[in-house]
C-alpha positions in Angstrom: 234.9 131.1 260.3 234.0 131.1 256.6 235.2 127.5 256.1 232.8 126.3 258.8 230.0 128.4 257.3 230.6 127.0 253.9 230.6 123.5 255.3 227.4 124.0 257.1 225.7 125.5 254.1 226.9 122.6 252.0 225.5 120.1 254.5 222.2 122.0 254.6 221.9 122.0 250.8 222.8 118.3 250.7 220.0 117.5 253.2 217.5 119.6 251.3 218.3 117.9 248.1 218.0 114.4 249.6 214.6 115.5 251.1 213.1 116.2 247.6 210.6 113.8 246.2 211.9 111.2 243.6 210.2 112.8 240.6 211.8 116.2 241.4 215.2 114.6 241.7 214.8 112.8 238.4 213.8 116.1 236.7 216.8 117.8 238.2 219.0 115.0 237.1 217.7 115.1 233.6 218.2 118.9 233.4 221.7 118.5 234.7 222.4 115.8 232.1 221.1 118.1 229.3 223.3 121.0 230.4 226.4 118.8 230.7 225.8 117.3 227.3 225.3 120.8 225.7 228.5 122.0 227.3 230.4 119.0 226.2 229.2 119.5 222.6 230.4 123.2 222.7 233.8 122.1 224.0 234.0 119.5 221.2 233.1 122.1 218.6 235.7 124.5 219.9 238.3 121.8 219.8 237.4 120.8 216.3 237.6 124.5 215.2 241.1 124.8 216.8 242.2 121.5 215.2 241.0 122.7 211.7 242.7 126.0 212.1 245.9 124.3 213.1 245.7 122.1 210.1 245.1 125.0 207.8 247.9 127.2 209.2 250.9 125.1 207.9 249.2 124.9 204.5 249.3 128.6 204.2 253.0 128.5 204.9 254.4 130.1 208.0 257.0 132.8 207.2 259.7 133.4 209.7 261.3 136.9 209.6 264.8 137.2 211.0 265.3 140.1 213.4 268.6 142.1 213.1 271.2 141.5 215.7 271.3 144.1 218.4 274.6 145.4 219.9 
């Protein structure tokens, strides 16, 4: 039941989008591109921060503490 409902809603949305005038479609496409670019830059910044943190961690010197044996 829900799968067919989701399918029909998807098809309805697809038809509605294709019925929009070209200038509106271009505006939506430009907005989508800006959002995607902004998210990609955020992902890149997070990745660079993780990479910098990983580089700095070995320089600080990781210390391993042995745990006593358990009987």
